C-alpha positions in Angstrom: 212.2 -134.8 10.9 210.5 -137.2 8.5 208.7 -138.8 11.4 207.3 -135.6 12.6 206.1 -134.9 9.1 204.4 -138.3 8.9 202.4 -137.7 12.2 200.6 -134.6 10.8 200.3 -135.9 7.2 196.6 -136.7 7.7 195.7 -132.9 8.0 198.5 -131.1 6.1 197.8 -130.1 2.5 200.6 -131.9 0.9 201.8 -135.5 0.6 205.0 -137.4 1.1 207.0 -135.6 -1.7 205.5 -132.1 -0.9 202.9 -132.4 -3.7 199.8 -130.4 -3.2 196.8 -132.6 -2.6 193.7 -130.6 -3.9 191.1 -133.1 -2.9 192.2 -133.1 0.7 192.5 -129.2 0.6 188.8 -128.9 -0.5 187.6 -131.4 2.1 189.4 -129.9 5.0 188.4 -126.3 4.0 184.7 -127.4 3.8 185.0 -129.1 7.3 186.5 -126.0 8.7 183.7 -123.8 7.2 180.9 -126.1 8.5 182.0 -127.0 12.0 181.4 -123.5 13.6 177.6 -123.5 12.9 176.7 -126.0 15.7 178.9 -124.0 18.1 177.2 -120.8 17.2 173.7 -122.4 18.0 174.9 -123.8 21.4 176.5 -120.4 22.2 173.2 -118.6 21.5 171.2 -121.0 23.6 173.6 -120.8 26.5 173.9 -117.0 26.6 170.6 -115.7 25.5 170.4 -113.3 28.4 174.2 -112.3 28.4 174.7 -110.1 25.3 178.2 -109.1 26.3 179.3 -112.7 26.7 177.4 -113.8 23.6 179.4 -111.3 21.5 182.6 -112.2 23.1 182.2 -115.9 22.4 181.1 -115.2 18.8 184.1 -113.0 18.3 186.4 -115.8 19.8 184.9 -118.5 17.6 185.1 -116.4 14.5 188.8 -115.5 15.1 189.8 -119.1 15.9 187.9 -120.5 12.8 189.4 -117.8 10.6 192.8 -118.5 11.9 192.6 -122.2 11.0 191.0 -121.5 7.6 193.6 -118.9 6.5 196.6 -120.8 7.9 195.5 -123.8 5.9 195.1 -121.8 2.6 198.4 -120.1 3.3 200.3 -123.4 3.9 198.7 -124.9 0.7 199.9 -121.9 -1.3 203.5 -122.3 0.2 204.0 -125.9 -0.5 206.9 -125.2 -3.0 208.6 -123.1 -0.5 208.3 -125.8 2.3 209.9 -128.3 -0.2 212.9 -126.1 -0.7 213.3 -125.6 3.1 213.1 -129.3 3.6 215.8 -130.0 1.0 218.0 -127.1 2.5 217.9 -128.8 5.9 218.6 -132.1 4.5 221.6 -130.7 2.6 223.0 -129.2 5.8 222.5 -132.5 7.5 224.5 -134.3 4.8 227.3 -131.7 5.0 227.6 -132.3 8.7 228.0 -136.0 7.9 230.9 -135.2 5.5 232.7 -133.1 8.2 232.1 -135.5 11.2 231.8 -138.9 9.4 228.6 -139.4 11.5 225.1 -138.2 11.4 223.5 -135.6 13.8 220.9 -137.0 16.2 217.7 -135.1 16.8 216.1 -135.8 20.1 212.5 -134.9 19.6 211.2 -136.5 22.9 210.1 -133.0 24.2 208.1 -132.5 21.0 206.3 -135.8 21.6 205.5 -134.7 25.2 204.2 -131.3 23.9 202.0 -133.1 21.4 200.5 -135.2 24.2 199.9 -132.0 26.2 198.1 -130.5 23.2 195.9 -133.7 22.8 195.1 -133.6 26.5 194.1 -129.8 26.2 191.9 -130.4 23.3 190.2 -133.5 25.0 189.6 -131.4 28.2 188.2 -128.4 26.3 185.9 -130.7 24.3 184.8 -132.7 27.3 184.0 -129.7 29.3 181.6 -128.5 26.6 179.9 -131.9 26.4 179.6 -132.4 30.1 178.4 -128.7 30.9 175.2 -129.1 33.0 173.9 -125.8 31.9 173.6 -127.1 28.3 171.8 -130.3 29.3 169.1 -128.2 31.1 168.3 -126.5 27.8 165.5 -128.6 26.0 166.4 -127.2 22.6 169.8 -129.0 22.7 170.2 -132.5 21.5 173.3 -134.6 22.3 174.4 -134.5 18.6 174.4 -130.6 18.6 176.3 -130.6 22.0 179.1 -132.8 20.6 179.2 -131.0 17.3 179.3 -127.6 19.2 182.2 -128.9 21.2 184.1 -129.9 18.0 183.6 -126.3 16.7 186.7 -125.3 18.7 188.6 -128.4 18.3 188.9 -128.7 14.5 190.6 -125.3 14.0 192.9 -126.0 17.0 194.0 -129.4 15.4 194.6 -127.5 12.0 196.7 -124.9 13.6 198.8 -127.4 15.6 199.3 -129.8 12.7 200.3 -127.0 10.3 202.7 -125.7 12.8 204.5 -129.1 13.3 206.6 -128.6 10.2 207.8 -125.2 11.3 208.6 -126.3 14.9 210.4 -129.2 13.6 212.3 -127.2 11.2 213.4 -124.5 13.8 214.4 -127.4 16.2 216.6 -129.0 13.4 218.3 -125.6 12.7 219.0 -125.2 16.4 220.6 -128.6 16.7 222.6 -128.0 13.5 223.9 -124.6 14.8 224.9 -126.2 18.1 227.1 -128.7 16.2 228.4 -126.0 13.9 229.6 -123.9 16.9 231.3 -126.9 18.4 233.1 -127.7 15.0 234.2 -124.0 14.9 235.6 -124.3 18.5 237.8 -127.3 17.6 238.8 -126.1 14.1 242.4 -125.8 13.0 243.1 -122.1 12.6 245.6 -122.8 9.8 243.2 -124.6 7.8 241.4 -121.8 6.0 239.4 -124.1 3.6 237.8 -126.0 6.5 236.7 -122.7 8.1 235.2 -121.5 4.8 233.1 -124.7 4.5 231.8 -124.1 8.0 230.8 -120.5 6.9 229.1 -121.9 4.0 226.9 -124.2 6.2 226.3 -121.1 8.4 225.0 -119.3 5.4 222.7 -122.3 4.4 221.1 -122.3 7.9 220.5 -118.6 7.7 218.9 -119.0 4.4 216.5 -121.8 5.7 215.6 -119.5 8.5 214.7 -116.6 6.2 212.6 -119.0 4.0 210.8 -120.3 7.1 210.0 -116.7 7.9 208.6 -116.0 4.5 206.5 -119.2 4.5 205.2 -118.6 8.1 204.8 -114.9 8.5 201.0 -114.7 8.1 200.2 -117.8 10.4 202.4 -116.4 13.2 200.6 -113.1 12.9 197.2 -114.8 13.2 198.5 -117.0 16.0 199.7 -114.0 18.0 196.4 -112.1 17.5 194.3 -115.2 18.5 196.5 -115.8 21.6 196.0 -112.2 22.8 192.2 -112.4 22.4 191.9 -115.8 23.9 193.9 -114.8 27.0 191.8 -111.6 27.5 188.4 -113.1 27.0 188.9 -116.3 28.9 190.4 -114.6 31.9 187.7 -111.9 31.8 185.1 -114.8 31.6 186.7 -116.6 34.6 186.9 -113.4 36.7 183.5 -111.9 36.0 180.7 -114.1 34.7 181.7 -117.3 36.2 182.1 -115.8 39.6 178.3 -114.9 39.5 177.4 -118.7 39.3 177.9 -121.5 41.7 181.2 -123.5 41.5 179.3 -126.6 40.2 177.8 -124.8 37.3 181.1 -123.1 36.3 183.6 -125.8 37.0 183.4 -127.1 33.4 183.8 -123.7 31.9 186.8 -122.9 34.1 188.5 -126.2 33.3 187.8 -125.9 29.6 189.0 -122.2 29.7 192.3 -123.2 31.4 192.9 -125.9 28.7 192.0 -123.4 26.0 194.5 -121.0 27.5 197.2 -123.6 27.8 196.9 -124.6 24.1 197.1 -121.1 22.6 199.7 -119.7 24.9 202.0 -122.8 24.6 201.8 -122.7 20.8 203.2 -119.1 20.9 205.7 -119.6 23.6 207.2 -122.9 22.1 207.5 -121.2 18.7 209.2 -118.0 20.2 211.7 -120.2 22.2 212.7 -122.1 19.2 213.1 -119.0 17.1 215.2 -117.1 19.8 217.4 -120.2 20.2 218.2 -120.2 16.5 218.9 -116.4 16.5 221.2 -116.8 19.5 223.2 -119.6 18.1 223.6 -117.9 14.8 225.0 -114.7 16.4 227.2 -116.9 18.5 228.9 -118.4 15.4 229.6 -114.9 14.0 231.1 -113.8 17.2 233.3 -116.8 17.5 234.4 -116.5 14.0 235.3 -112.9 14.5 237.3 -113.8 17.6 239.2 -116.5 15.8 240.2 -114.2 13.0 241.4 -111.5 15.5 243.4 -114.1 17.5 245.0 -115.6 14.4 248.8 -115.0 14.9 249.6 -115.8 11.2 247.1 -113.3 9.6 246.1 -115.9 7.1 242.4 -115.9 8.0 242.2 -112.1 7.5 243.4 -112.5 3.9 240.4 -114.7 3.1 238.0 -112.7 1.0 235.1 -115.1 1.8 235.5 -114.8 5.5 235.9 -111.2 5.4 232.8 -110.8 3.2 230.9 -112.9 5.6 231.7 -110.8 8.5 231.2 -107.6 6.6 227.5 -108.5 5.6 226.7 -110.1 8.9 223.1 -109.4 9.9 221.2 -110.4 12.9 218.4 -112.8 12.0 214.9 -111.5 12.8 211.6 -113.3 12.5 209.0 -110.9 11.4 205.2 -111.4 11.6 204.4 -110.1 8.0 206.3 -106.9 8.9 204.1 -105.9 11.8 206.3 -106.9 14.6 209.3 -109.0 15.4 208.7 -112.5 17.0 210.6 -112.9 20.2 210.6 -112.7 23.9 209.5 -109.1 23.7 206.4 -110.3 22.0 205.3 -112.4 24.9 205.9 -109.6 27.3 204.0 -107.2 25.1 201.0 -109.6 24.9 201.0 -110.1 28.6 201.2 -106.4 29.5 198.5 -105.5 26.9 196.2 -108.3 28.1 196.6 -107.2 31.7 195.7 -103.6 30.7 192.6 -104.7 28.9 191.5 -107.0 31.7 191.7 -104.3 34.3 189.7 -101.9 32.1 187.1 -104.6 31.4 186.7 -105.7 35.1 186.3 -102.1 36.2 183.6 -101.5 33.7 181.9 -104.8 34.8 182.0 -103.7 38.5 180.6 -100.3 37.5 177.7 -102.0 35.7 177.0 -104.1 38.9 177.2 -101.1 41.1 174.8 -99.1 39.0 172.0 -101.7 39.1 169.2 -101.1 41.4 169.8 -102.3 44.9 166.8 -104.0 46.7 165.4 -102.0 49.6 167.1 -98.7 48.4 165.2 -95.8 46.9 165.9 -95.1 43.2 166.3 -91.4 44.0 169.1 -92.0 46.4 170.6 -95.0 44.6 172.3 -92.8 41.9 174.0 -90.8 44.6 175.4 -93.8 46.3 176.6 -95.5 43.1 179.8 -93.5 42.8 181.1 -94.3 46.3 179.9 -97.9 46.2 181.6 -98.4 42.9 184.9 -96.9 44.1 184.9 -99.2 47.1 184.2 -102.2 45.0 187.1 -101.3 42.7 189.4 -100.7 45.8 188.5 -104.1 47.1 
């Protein structure tokens, strides 16, 4: 976990001992405020004739920049909470060492592979903007503005990913600890009530860490979910409508960059949801196993323990809330997918209606209005 923290220390607003670094915060916030302006200029030059696409790209750029800016401010504000979470996880790790006489190993190879995937997605998205032939044909664009415009999207993305590293690592550590905790409960001596009570204490520590993570990360996950939904709708709409009007050579860069952009935002949310769901499932599994052990106890000693009975009486299912608006879980991914599909169908139908209502060469204007309806219906059916 310390290794994961060192990797993102260049960007995160706190140092090695979770001390807020005000100078770094000011510099990062100024950079995040200034980098969108070259991108705004490039987007305007690219889409002077496409007002709809211009507004959509401005909306996406504003939402992405706002997400990175607010997430950074929120994380800087919650530095003390992050320090408490980190100490709780380390305390749980040491308690496991007392029980097992050996430390728990955390295999983070999959997180390293995910970091590489994010780096590749950012590079591909940036390169697609720099190598776009449509930009080079515009005499108003210099190479410097093209590079800066491509970085307008990359800087907020790097901020969001690095700020989320601590939370992904923490959820992964809690998941590993719960797996070992359930294993210890399976092999526990039923007659040793004190040992079981210590395992329950560790279980409560892990649940407390989970709730602290929720309080410290509720606003960033809300912005991440909103940004993911908008990015999915806009990029798929762009690929299925505007890019189909141009030749493949002119839109190849946009399609590749859009695919990389979709990969980054969707994987950010999906990875977080999977980690959260794993922690919740393992947490509930411990409570179910403890309940089964108490019921099957032939001596009845466990049922007389006030601590164990109180733990079962107040047992609550863990839920990760996005600032109280919705619960983060697998249902959120399904909801975003269904809502994005609905919006895409509506937007594509409106785009086809606009195309069908345009004047057709060789057709009289008086009769074109009467043929618009059936033509549009045939296009939608196709």
